[in-house]
N, C-alpha and C positions, 0 to 999 in steps of 0.2 A: 557685767564685768566681775570676774571672781576675785577673791581676797588676795590671792598671790600677785594677779596682774595689777590690782589696785595699789598694793604695797610697793610694787617695783616702780609704778608711776610716781608715787609720792617720794620714794627714794631718789629717783632720777632727778625730780624737780628740786628736791632740797640740795642735792650734791652739786648740780651744775649752778644753780642760784648762788651757793656758797663759793664755788670756784669763781664766778662772776664778781661776787662780793670782794673776795680777796684781790682779783685783778684790777678792777676799777679803784678799789681803795688805794692799793699801792701806787698805780698809776697817777692818781690825782694828788697824791702826797707830794709829788714833785713840785706842785705849785707853792706849797708851804716851805719846802727846802731851798727853793731858788734864792730868795733873799739872803738866806744864811751862807749859801755858797757863794753868791756874788759879792757879799761883804768880806768874806774870807780871803777871797781870790782878787778883790778889787775889779770886778768884771763890769764891762760896758753893757748897755741894753742890748746891743747887737750880739754880744757874746751869750747873754741870757736867752735871747731868742734862738741863737744856735743850739744851745743845750737842749731847749725844749723841742725845736724843730727835728734834731737828730733822734731824741727820744721818741717822738711820734712817728718819724719817719722810718725808724727800724721796725715798728709795727706794721706800717704800710707796706714796705718791701717784702716782708715775709709773711703777711697774712694769707696771700693766696697760695704760696708754695707749702705752706704748713697745712693748709685746707687739702690740698693734694696729697700731702704725706699721711694725714688722718685717714684717707681713703685706703691707703696701702697697709699701714701697720696698726690702725686702730685709733678712732677719735679721742677715746678716754685716755689712751697712752700719751697722746701729744699733749693734751690738756694738762695732765698731771705733771709731765716733765716741764711744761711751760711754767707751771706755778712754782715748781722747785727752782727753776732758772731765774724767774722774776725776782723771787725772794733772795736767791743767792746773788743777783746783781746789787741788790740794796746792801747785802752784807759787804760785799766788796766796795760799794760806794762810801760805807761808814768808815773805811780805812785808806781811802783814796785821798791824796793831799795835792796833786798836781792836776791842772786843767785837763790833759790828755787822758789821765787815769780816771777822772771823773765822767768824761765822755765815754770811754770804752766800758766802764762799769754800767752805765745807763743803756748803751747799745746792746750789751750781753743781756741785760734784763728784759728789754722789750723785744730782742729777737726771740728769745726763749718762750715768751709768753704771747707772741703775736697771734697764734692761731685759736685762742680760747674763744674769743667771740663768735667767729664763724662757725666752729665746730660744736660749741655748746648749743647754739641756736639750731643747728641742723639736727643734732640728737633730740632735742626736745620738740622740734616740730614733727619728728616722726614718732616719738613716743605718744605724742597727744594728737596723732593724725586723725583718729576716729572722732574725738571730741575734746573740747577744752583747750584747743591750741592757742587761741587769742589770749585767753586768760592765763594760760602757762607762760606764754612769751611776755605778756604784760608784767607777770610776777618775776620772771627773769630780769627784765630790764629794771624793775623796781629795785631788785636785790643789788645791782651794780650801783645805783645811786645811794642805796643805803651804806655800802662799803665807801663811797666818797664822802659820806657824812662821818661814819664811825672811825675810819682808820685814819684820816687826817686829825681828827679830834684827839684820838688817842695819842697820835704823834706830838700833836701841840702839848699835851700834858706831859709826855715824857721828855720833850725838849725843855720845857720850863723846870723839870726837876734835874736834868743830867746834861743838857746841851744836845745839838742836833746829831753829832756823830754817834754817841751812846745810845740816843733814841733810835736812831736808824738801825743800829745793830740789833737792839732788842726786838724791833719790829720784824726785822729779816728773819731771825730765830723763830718767831711766833708763825710767820708765814710759811717756813718750811715745815714745821710741826703740823700745822693746819692743812697743808697739802697732802702730807702723808695720811692723815685720818680720812680726808675725803676720798682719797684714791680707794682706800679700804671700804668705805661706805658705798661708793657708787656701783650700782648694778653693772656687771660685765656682760653687755648685750653684743652680739655679733650681728652687724647689719650687712646683708649681701647686696651692696650697691650694684654689683654687676647684674644681679637677678632683676632688680627694681628697673634699671637702665634698659634692660632688654625689652621691657613692656612699653618703652616709649617708642614713638614713631621715628623714622630716619630723619625727618626735618626737625623734631624736637632735640634729637641727639646732636644735629649740626649746630643747634642754637644753645646747647648746653641745657636743654630743658626749659629755656625761657619762653614763657607763654605770650608775653606782651612787651614787646621791645620799647614802644613808645612809653608806656607806663613806667617801665624801669629807668628810660632816660630821663623822664621828668624827675623821678624820685631822686636819681643820682646827682643831677645838677643842683637841685635845692639842697640836697644833703651835703654837696661840697661846700656851698656858701655857709650853710648852718654850722658845719664843722669848723670851717676856717674862722668864723666870727668867734665861737664858743672858745677856741684855743687861743686865740690872741687876747680875748678879753681876760680869760683866767690866768694866763701867763703874766700880764702886766698889772692886773688888779692889786696884787699885794703892793707893788711899787706905788700904785696911785694912793692906797691907803696910807703908807708911810709918809708919802708926800704931802698928805692932808693932816699929819701929825699924830695919827693913830699909833700908839706904842707897838713894837715888833712883837711883844708877847700877846698882843690881842689880835694879830693879822690871823693866826691859825683859828681862832673862833669866829671871826668875820668870814672865813672861807667855809667854815662848818655851817653857818647861817645860809650861804648861797647853795651849798651842796644839799642842805636839808629841803630848801625850796625847790631844788632840781628833782630831788626824790619825789616830792609831792606833785611836782609838775608832771613827771612822767605818768604817774597814776591818773591824775585829774584830767590831763589832755587826752590820754588814751580814752577814757571813759567818754569824754565829751565828743571825740571823734566819732564814735559809734552813733551818736545821736544827731550831731550837727552836720558830719561829712568832713572828709580830709581837707577839701580846699578852703572852707571858712576857718578851720583850725589853723592851718598853716599861715594863711593871711593874718588872722588874729593874734597868734603868738609872735610872729616876726614884727609886726607893727609895735606891739607892746615890748618886744625885747629892744628895739631901736629907741623907743622912747625912754624906757627904763635905764639903758646904758647912757644915754645923753644926760639925763637928770643927774645920775650919779656922779658925773664929772663936775657938776655945779653945786651939789649939796655940801653943807658943812659936815664935819665928822659926826656931829650928834644925829643928823638926819639919815646918815648912811645905814646905821643899823637897822632902821625900820625898812629901808627899801631893798637890802639885800636878799632876803627871802622871795620877795616878789620877783626880782630880777631873775632869780634861780628857777622859779616856777616857769616863766616864759622862755628863758634862755633853752632849758631842756625840753621844753614841752613838744616842740616840733620834732625832734628826733623819735619821741615816743610814737607820733603819729606815722613816722616814715618807716621804723624799723620792722613793725609787725607785718608790713605789706610785703616785704621781700619774700616770705615763705609762701605767699599766695600767688606769686608770678613766675616761681619756680617749680618744677616738678620734684617730688620727693628725693629721688636718686642724686639730683643735681644741687640740692640745697647747700651743701657744705661749701662747693665751689662758687655757688650764687652769693651766699652770705661772705665768703672770702673775697670775691671781687668787689661787692659793695663796699665792705670796710675797707679793703685795700685802697680804694681810690678816695673815699672820703677821708680816711685817715691820712693819706698822702697829701691832701689839700690841707689838713690840719697841721701836718709837718712844716710845710713850706711857709705857711702864713706867719707864725712867729719870727721866722727869720727875716722875711721881708719887712714886717712891721717893726722889727728890732732896728733896722736900719732907718726906717722912717722915724722912729722915736728918737734916735741919736742925732737927727737932723732937725726935727721939727718940735720935739717935746712930747712928754707923756699924755698930757690931757688931749693934745691934737690927735695922737694916735688912738686913744680910746674913743673919742668923738667919731673918727673915721669908721670904726667898726660898726658904730650905729647906722651910718649911711650904707655901709656894704650889705647889711642884712636886708635892707629895703629892696635890693635887687631880686629877692625871691618873689616879691609880689607880683610883677608882670609875668613872671615864669609860671607861677602857680595855676594860671589859666589853662596850661598844657597838661596839668596833672589830673588826666582822665583815666581813672582806674577802672577796669572791668570786673564784674563781681566773679 
C-alpha cells in the first residue's frame, strides 16, 4: 500500500468514526434530557415513551431512503448534512417550550441524521475491502459508544452549570462546528456503485446483493429484540434511578457509567466473538443482560454504581457481534442499502418499544416494566440456534 492510499484510509476511518461519535453522542443525550423535559412539562411515562419512540422512529423511517439518496448524490454529502441537521434540531430543542414544538425539533434532528450509520458503514467497508475491514468496523462501532460516554457527560457538566436549555444550545453549536470540520477533512471519494453492481449476477441483483437470506433473517430477528430491550431500558433507567433516591444531578454520571461499559462491551465482545464464535457470545451476553437488569431493580442506590458498568458491557455487547456481520452477507455495491435496511428495521423496533412500555409503566409501575425487559431479552436464546453464518 502506497503512503497516499494509507493516508486516505486513515483520514476516512478518523472522519467517519468522528461523525459516528457526534451522532451517537447527540442521540443518547436524549436519555439525560428526558427527565428535565418531563419535569418541566409534567409529562406522564407514556408521553416520555412517545418522545423517545418518535425520536427513534424518525431514524427508522428515513434510514433506508437516505441510504438510497446517498447512492444518488454522494454518501459523504448526506452524512455531513445529517450532522448539521442533527445539531440544528438540538438547537431548536433548546428554545422549544411546548410539547409539540419539542417533538418537532427532535423529529427534524433524527430525520436529518438518519442515514449516518448505514452510509458510513458502507463507505468504510469499501475503503477497507482489501484488508482490515473487521478492525475498521470495530473501531467505527467503538467510536459511537465513545460519543455516548463523552457527549452526555459533557452535557451533564453543562447542565449543572447553566441548566438543560443553555447546555443543549452550547452542545448544538459545538456539533455544527464539528460537522463542518469533519466535512472538510473527509476524503472526497467517488464510488461507482453502478459499475460494482454490474459485476453481480442477476440473482444477486434481485436479492439486493444479499448472499445468505437465512443468516440475515437470524441477525435481524435477534437485532430487533436486542434494540427494543436496550431502548426501553435506557429510556426508563433515569426514572428508576430517581425513584431510588439518586439526585437528579447525578443521573447524568450514572448514564456515563453505563455508556462507558457499553463502549468497552462493544470492543471486548467483538474480540471474544472472533475466538468463541457468534452463537456463544449472543447467548452469553443476552443472559447476562437479563440477569443484570433484574438485579438492578432490586439493588439499593449504593450498589447500583458498581453494577451499571457491567450492565453496559453486556447490554451493548450483542450489537457489536451482530453489526460487523452485515457487511459479510451483502455484496460491496449493495452495502449502503443493506445496512440501511438492517438499521431501519431494528431502529423501528427500538422506536415502538418505548411507547408500548410507557403505557405499561403507567398502568403497572416502573419497576415492573424494567423487570419485563429482562424477560424479553431471553427470547433471543432459542432464536440463536438458527444464527448459522456462512464464512
